[in-house]
C-alpha positions in Angstrom: 41.4 -46.7 -17.9 39.4 -43.9 -19.5 36.2 -42.8 -17.9 33.3 -41.8 -20.0 32.2 -38.1 -19.6 28.5 -37.8 -19.0 27.0 -35.9 -21.9 24.4 -33.2 -21.2 22.3 -31.2 -23.6 23.5 -27.7 -24.4 20.4 -26.3 -22.7 21.3 -28.0 -19.4 24.9 -26.9 -19.6 24.0 -23.3 -20.3 21.6 -23.2 -17.4 24.2 -24.8 -15.1 26.8 -22.2 -16.2 24.2 -19.5 -15.6 23.5 -20.8 -12.2 27.1 -21.0 -11.2 27.7 -17.4 -12.4 24.6 -16.3 -10.5 25.7 -18.1 -7.3 29.2 -16.7 -7.5 28.4 -13.1 -8.1 25.0 -12.6 -6.6 25.2 -14.9 -3.7 25.1 -12.3 -1.0 21.4 -11.6 -1.3 20.9 -9.4 1.7 23.8 -7.0 1.0 23.1 -4.1 -1.4 25.3 -3.7 -4.4 27.9 -1.0 -3.8 27.8 2.0 -6.1 30.8 2.6 -8.3 31.8 6.3 -8.0 33.1 6.6 -11.5 30.1 5.2 -13.3 27.8 7.1 -11.0 29.6 10.3 -11.9 29.2 9.6 -15.6 25.6 8.7 -15.1 24.9 12.0 -13.3 26.7 14.0 -16.0 24.6 12.4 -18.7 21.5 12.9 -16.7 22.2 16.6 -16.2 23.0 17.1 -19.8 19.8 15.4 -21.0 17.4 16.7 -18.4 18.8 20.2 -17.7 20.7 20.9 -20.9 18.2 23.6 -22.0 18.6 25.6 -18.8 22.1 24.7 -17.8 23.9 27.9 -19.0 21.1 30.4 -18.7 21.5 33.5 -16.5 19.5 33.4 -13.3 16.7 36.0 -13.6 15.7 38.4 -10.8 12.8 36.2 -9.7 15.2 33.5 -8.7 17.2 35.8 -6.5 15.3 35.4 -3.2 15.3 31.6 -3.4 19.0 31.1 -4.0 21.3 30.9 -1.0 25.0 31.8 -0.9 27.0 28.7 -1.3 29.4 28.0 1.5 32.7 27.2 -0.3 33.0 30.0 -2.9 36.8 30.1 -2.8 37.3 26.4 -3.5 37.3 26.7 -7.3 39.4 29.9 -7.5 42.8 29.7 -9.1 46.0 29.9 -7.0 47.3 33.3 -5.8 50.0 34.5 -8.1 47.6 35.1 -11.0 47.1 38.6 -12.3 45.1 40.4 -9.5 43.9 43.2 -11.8 41.6 40.9 -13.7 38.2 41.2 -12.1 35.1 39.2 -12.8 32.4 41.8 -12.3 29.6 39.7 -13.7 29.7 37.2 -10.9 30.5 39.6 -8.1 29.0 38.4 -4.9 27.8 41.8 -3.8 25.7 44.1 -6.1 27.7 47.3 -6.7 24.9 49.5 -5.6 24.8 52.3 -3.0 25.1 51.4 0.7 27.6 48.5 0.2 31.0 49.3 1.7 33.9 47.9 -0.3 36.4 46.3 2.0 39.7 44.5 1.3 37.7 41.2 1.0 35.1 42.5 -1.4 37.3 44.8 -3.6 39.3 42.2 -5.4 38.4 38.7 -6.6 40.9 36.3 -7.9 40.6 34.9 -11.4 38.3 31.9 -11.0 38.6 28.7 -12.8 36.1 27.6 -15.5 34.2 25.4 -13.2 34.0 28.2 -10.6 32.5 30.6 -13.1 29.8 28.1 -14.0 28.9 27.3 -10.4 28.9 30.9 -9.3 27.0 32.1 -12.3 24.2 29.7 -11.4 24.2 30.1 -7.7 24.8 33.9 -7.0 22.3 36.7 -7.2 22.7 38.9 -10.3 24.9 42.0 -10.1 24.1 45.4 -11.5 26.6 45.0 -14.3 25.3 41.6 -15.3 21.7 42.9 -15.3 22.8 45.7 -17.6 24.4 43.2 -19.9 21.4 40.9 -19.9 19.2 43.9 -20.6 21.1 45.1 -23.7 21.8 41.6 -25.1 18.5 39.9 -25.0 19.5 36.5 -23.7 17.6 33.2 -24.4 16.2 33.5 -20.9 14.7 36.9 -21.6 13.1 35.7 -24.8 11.6 32.7 -23.0 10.5 35.0 -20.2 8.7 37.5 -22.5 7.2 34.6 -24.5 5.6 33.4 -21.3 8.1 30.5 -20.7 9.4 32.0 -17.4 9.2 28.6 -15.7 11.8 27.2 -18.0 14.2 30.2 -17.9 15.0 30.1 -14.2 15.1 26.6 -12.7 14.1 26.3 -9.0 16.7 26.3 -6.3 16.7 22.5 -6.1 17.8 22.2 -9.7 20.4 24.9 -9.1 21.9 22.9 -6.3 22.1 19.9 -8.7 23.9 21.9 -11.3 26.5 23.5 -9.1 30.0 22.4 -10.1 28.7 20.5 -13.2 26.5 18.3 -11.1 29.1 15.7 -10.3 29.2 16.3 -6.5 25.4 16.2 -6.0 23.9 13.9 -3.4 20.2 14.5 -3.8 20.1 12.3 -6.9 22.1 9.5 -5.4 19.9 6.5 -4.5 20.7 3.6 -2.3 20.3 0.2 -3.9 16.9 -1.1 -2.9 16.6 -3.9 -0.4 13.5 -5.7 0.7 13.3 -6.1 4.5 13.5 -9.6 5.9 10.0 -10.9 6.9 9.2 -11.8 10.5 8.9 -15.5 11.2 5.4 -16.8 11.9 4.6 -20.4 12.9 2.6 -22.3 10.3 -1.1 -22.9 10.8 -2.7 -26.3 10.7 -6.3 -27.7 10.6 -7.5 -28.2 14.1 -11.3 -28.9 13.8 -14.0 -29.4 11.2 -17.5 -28.4 12.2 -20.5 -29.6 10.1 -24.1 -28.8 10.6 -25.2 -26.3 8.0 -27.1 -27.6 4.9 -25.8 -25.0 2.5 -22.7 -22.9 1.8 -21.5 -21.1 4.9 -21.3 -17.5 3.9 -20.4 -15.4 7.0 -18.8 -15.6 10.5 -18.8 -13.4 13.6 -17.1 -14.0 17.0 -18.8 -12.6 20.1 -16.7 -10.2 22.2 -16.4 -12.6 25.2 -14.8 -15.2 22.9 -17.2 -18.0 24.2 -19.1 -18.6 21.0 -19.3 -17.6 17.3 -22.1 -17.2 14.8 -22.3 -18.3 11.2 -24.8 -17.4 8.5 -25.5 -19.9 5.7 -27.2 -20.4 2.3 -29.6 -22.8 4.1 -31.3 -19.6 5.5 -30.3 -20.3 9.1 -28.0 -18.6 11.5 -26.2 -21.0 13.9 -24.4 -20.2 17.1 -21.5 -22.5 18.0 -19.4 -23.0 21.1 -15.9 -21.9 20.3 -14.1 -24.2 22.7 -15.9 -27.5 21.8 -17.4 -26.7 18.4 -20.8 -27.9 19.5 -24.0 -26.3 18.2 -25.7 -24.1 20.8 -28.6 -22.6 18.9 -30.2 -22.2 15.4 -32.1 -19.0 14.4 -34.5 -19.1 11.5 -36.2 -16.1 10.0 -34.4 -15.2 6.8 -36.0 -16.4 3.6 -32.8 -16.5 1.5 -29.0 -16.8 2.0 -27.6 -15.1 5.1 -24.7 -13.0 3.7 -23.6 -11.1 6.8 -23.6 -11.4 10.6 -22.2 -9.2 13.3 -22.4 -9.3 17.1 -22.6 -6.0 19.0 -19.9 -5.2 21.6 -22.2 -2.6 23.2 -25.5 -4.5 23.6 -26.8 -8.1 23.6 -27.7 -7.9 19.9 -26.9 -9.9 16.8 -27.4 -8.4 13.4 -27.8 -10.3 10.2 -28.4 -9.5 6.5 -29.3 -11.6 3.5 -30.2 -11.9 -0.1 -33.9 -11.4 0.9 -33.1 -7.6 1.2 -33.7 -7.9 5.0 -31.5 -6.6 7.8 -32.5 -8.0 11.1 -31.6 -7.2 14.7 -31.9 -10.2 17.1 -32.1 -9.9 20.8 -30.0 -12.8 22.2 -31.7 -12.7 25.6 -34.9 -13.8 23.9 -33.4 -15.2 20.6 -36.0 -13.3 18.6 -36.0 -10.6 15.9 -36.8 -7.2 17.6 -36.1 -4.8 14.7 -36.0 -4.8 10.9 -34.2 -2.1 8.9 -36.1 -1.6 5.6 -34.7 0.3 2.6 -32.3 -1.7 0.4 -33.7 -2.5 -3.0 -31.7 -5.7 -3.6 -29.7 -8.4 -1.8 -27.7 -7.1 1.2 -24.2 -8.5 1.0 -22.4 -7.3 4.1 -22.8 -5.3 7.3 -20.6 -3.9 10.1 -21.2 -2.2 13.4 -19.6 1.1 14.3 -17.2 0.5 17.3 -18.1 3.6 19.4 -21.6 4.8 18.3 -24.9 2.9 17.9 -24.8 2.9 14.1 -25.1 0.0 11.7 -23.8 0.1 8.1 -25.0 -2.3 5.4 -24.1 -2.6 1.8 -26.0 -4.1 -1.0 -26.4 -5.2 -4.6 -28.3 -2.0 -5.3 -24.9 -0.2 -5.4 -25.4 1.7 -2.1 -24.3 1.4 1.5 -26.8 2.6 4.1 -26.2 3.9 7.6 -28.8 3.0 10.2 -29.6 4.3 13.7 -29.8 1.0 15.6 -32.3 2.2 18.1 -34.8 4.2 15.9 -34.3 2.1 12.7 -33.9 5.4 10.8 -31.9 5.4 7.6 -29.4 8.1 8.6 -27.5 8.2 5.3 -27.6 6.4 1.9 -24.0 6.4 0.6 -24.3 6.6 -3.1 -21.4 6.7 -5.7 -20.5 3.1 -6.5 -21.7 2.0 -9.9 -22.1 -1.7 -9.1 -22.7 -4.1 -6.2 -21.1 -2.9 -2.9 -19.7 -6.2 -1.7 -18.0 -5.3 1.6 -18.1 -2.6 4.3 -16.0 -1.8 7.3 -16.3 0.7 10.1 -13.7 2.2 12.5 -13.7 4.9 15.2 -11.1 7.1 13.4 -11.6 9.0 10.1 -12.5 7.7 7.6 -15.2 5.9 9.6 -16.6 3.9 6.7 -14.7 2.0 4.0 -16.6 0.2 1.2 -15.3 -2.1 -1.6 -17.4 -2.8 -4.7 -17.7 -4.8 -7.9 -17.0 -1.6 -9.8 -13.4 -2.3 -8.7 -13.1 0.8 -6.5 -12.8 1.3 -2.8 -14.4 4.4 -1.2 -13.6 6.1 2.0 -16.6 7.9 3.5 -17.2 10.9 5.7 -19.8 9.5 8.1 -21.0 12.9 9.3 -21.6 14.4 5.8 -22.5 11.1 4.2 -20.2 11.8 1.3 -17.1 10.2 -0.3 -13.7 11.4 1.1 -11.6 9.4 -1.4 -12.0 6.9 -4.2 -9.3 4.4 -4.7 -9.2 3.1 -8.3 -6.1 0.9 -8.3 -7.8 -2.5 -8.5 -8.7 -3.8 -12.0 -11.3 -6.4 -10.8 -14.1 -6.5 -8.2 -13.1 -5.7 -4.6 -14.9 -8.3 -2.6 -13.3 -7.9 0.8 -11.6 -5.2 3.0 -9.9 -5.7 6.3 -8.6 -3.2 8.8 -5.3 -3.8 10.7 -6.1 -4.0 14.5 -3.1 -1.9 15.6 -1.9 0.1 12.6 -3.7 2.9 10.8 -3.7 0.8 7.6 -6.0 -1.6 5.7 -6.0 -4.2 3.0 -8.3 -5.0 0.1 -8.7 -8.2 -1.8 -9.6 -8.7 -5.5 -9.1 -11.2 -8.2 -6.0 -9.3 -9.5 -4.1 -9.0 -6.2 -4.2 -7.9 -2.6 -3.3 -4.2 -1.9 -2.4 -2.5 1.3 -3.3 1.1 2.0 -2.6 3.8 4.5 -5.3 5.8 6.2 -6.7 8.5 6.2 -6.3 9.3 2.5 -5.8 5.8 1.1 -2.2 6.1 0.1 -1.0 2.9 -1.6 1.6 0.9 0.3 2.2 -2.3 -1.6 0.8 -5.2 -3.6 0.6 -8.8 -2.4 0.6 -10.8 -5.5 0.6 -14.6 -5.9 -2.9 -15.6 -4.8 -4.2 -16.1 -8.3 -7.8 -16.6 -7.6 -11.0 -14.7 -6.7 -10.3 -13.5 -3.1 -13.5 -13.6 -1.1 -12.2 -12.8 2.3 -9.3 -11.3 4.3 -8.4 -11.4 8.0 -5.4 -10.0 9.9 -4.3 -10.3 13.5 -2.1 -8.2 15.8 1.0 -10.3 15.0 0.8 -9.2 11.4 -0.5 -12.4 9.9 -2.8 -11.7 6.9 -5.0 -14.5 5.7 -6.6 -14.5 2.3 -9.3 -17.0 1.4 -10.3 -17.7 -2.2 -13.1 -19.1 -4.3 -10.9 -22.2 -5.3 -10.5 -23.3 -1.6 -7.0 -22.0 -1.1 -5.9 -20.0 1.9 -2.7 -18.0 1.8 -0.9 -16.6 4.8 1.1 -13.4 4.5 3.5 -11.4 6.6 1.7 -8.0 6.7 4.9 -5.8 6.8 6.8 -7.3 3.9 4.1 -9.0 1.9 5.9 -12.4 2.1 3.7 -15.4 1.5 4.8 -17.8 4.2 2.2 -20.5 3.9 -0.4 -21.9 1.5 -3.2 -24.2 2.6 -5.7 -26.1 0.5 -7.9 -28.1 2.9 -9.6 -31.2 1.7 -13.3 -31.0 1.2 -15.8 -32.7 3.4 -16.3 -36.4 2.5 -19.1 -36.7 0.0 -18.5 -33.2 -1.4 -17.3 -32.5 -4.9 -13.8 -31.1 -5.3 -15.4 -28.1 -7.0 -17.1 -27.3 -3.7 -13.9 -26.1 -2.1 -14.2 -22.4 -1.6 -13.6 -20.0 1.2 -16.4 -17.5 1.7 -15.4 -15.9 5.0 -12.6 -16.2 7.6 -12.0 -14.6 10.9 -9.6 -14.7 13.9 -11.2 -15.2 17.3 -10.6 -12.6 19.9 -7.5 -14.4 21.4 -6.1 -14.5 17.8 -5.0 -18.1 18.4 -7.8 -19.6 16.2 -8.7 -19.0 12.6 -12.2 -19.9 11.6 -13.2 -20.3 8.0 -16.6 -20.6 6.3 -16.5 -22.9 3.3 -18.5 -24.0 0.3 -18.5 -27.7 1.4 -21.0 -26.6 4.1 -18.4 -26.9 6.9 -16.7 -24.5 9.2 -13.0 -25.2 9.7 -10.9 -24.1 12.6 -7.1 -23.6 12.3 -4.5 -23.0 15.0 -0.8 -22.3 15.0 1.5 -25.3 15.0 3.0 -25.3 18.5 5.8 -27.7 17.6 7.2 -25.5 14.7 10.4 -23.5 15.3 12.4 -21.2 13.0 14.8 -24.1 12.4 12.1 -26.6 11.4 10.2 -24.2 9.2 12.8 -21.6 8.1 11.8 -18.5 6.2 12.5 -19.4 2.6 13.0 -15.9 1.4 15.1 -14.0 -1.1 15.1 -10.2 -1.6 12.9 -9.3 -4.5 15.3 -6.8 -6.1 16.9 -9.7 -8.0 13.6 -10.4 -9.9 14.5 -14.1 -10.1 12.1 -14.9 -13.0 14.9 -14.9 -15.5 16.6 -17.9 -14.1 
């Protein structure tokens, strides 16, 4: 009884074979590949020859003398006793034969060194009198370089010398460990908990009050609404803006609410009377975002007029106008430590500002597209910026780049991060991505359904924010709703495992 063999296409068979090979040889993902000594030695020899070939056999000039230290094991490459003791190597004598050096039994005679020893000592030892005389009479390549102004090439720095000692096979400074990506921390997934409707236009901005009792939203329907955080019920509506309200902020130091909008207005509301008590005039175009300084009574706003402005809250004075961006400044953040102001702009740069001088400390130009949002980590001295190309993480105070978080292929309007290291990015197409801050691992993607009666094209996230307990995530959306998310209490590491592979494998080929 013959059984028919199932036929597969060549394509399928090749891929199966490829996968089997891959699973067999690269199955231990977390373990770094061990380095083969022999191949590493060959690699280093080639590297030395190609990169340092020009200077490998040049004499060390006088300038290099002070920087070179005596190597510890000089005797290791000498030939065995029993060779002719009368044969002296004066050129590589460890002690200059000048006056004031007593010749002892140790320094008088040197054994005949091996070939490798001559090379290593010639490179590592200070020059002797005899060798200097020789190099003076016979103009070496090094001297010619030196006189021609190429001194930098003729005597390599001490780090290069240490690499070349002994032919460069024993060096350790060029050895690199195989890279491994750290395993991301497990975070429970988030789920939709509540949908709050009430606005008649796009919801553009959110702020949670310090006591965590209520939160504020600003909308394209020109109103500011205050909602109860626990129940989601509307507490109050504030009218006064004559265009979209783009930014809201609640003061931690006074009972004030600040708002800004596309009508160029920046307003300060007294929440005891629910009335506007101050206006801050000065912006020449729509005001896109605002933030309050955590420790001093200063308000910073940013606008489509390519400036950010620093205001004294009490006197309404325009303390600084921060100029330098060449396009709309879309987002601004303040912190107590330096740099105290961070702005992101449609000119695709991020600027870190010196608040006292009112000048730029650093400009970060890594993004290729508009930077629409910046978020500061609540515990670390780091921040993240969101753009249509990717999300980038940075280190304060100079803005040193940490890593890219790629994969949210949309225009990112908003970022939020909590103390657990959950970074949330919300995009124009209505998708929310959850990331592990430390490793940049994308552990969850959410695309919430739009409100009944809305078009699918009306799914877009304009703002998102964690409440002060960090157990709720509030998002402001284009379908005129506010959605509240919470962590899934029933999820465990077993039910929702981290589906993660180290990135060194670059799995795109399979």
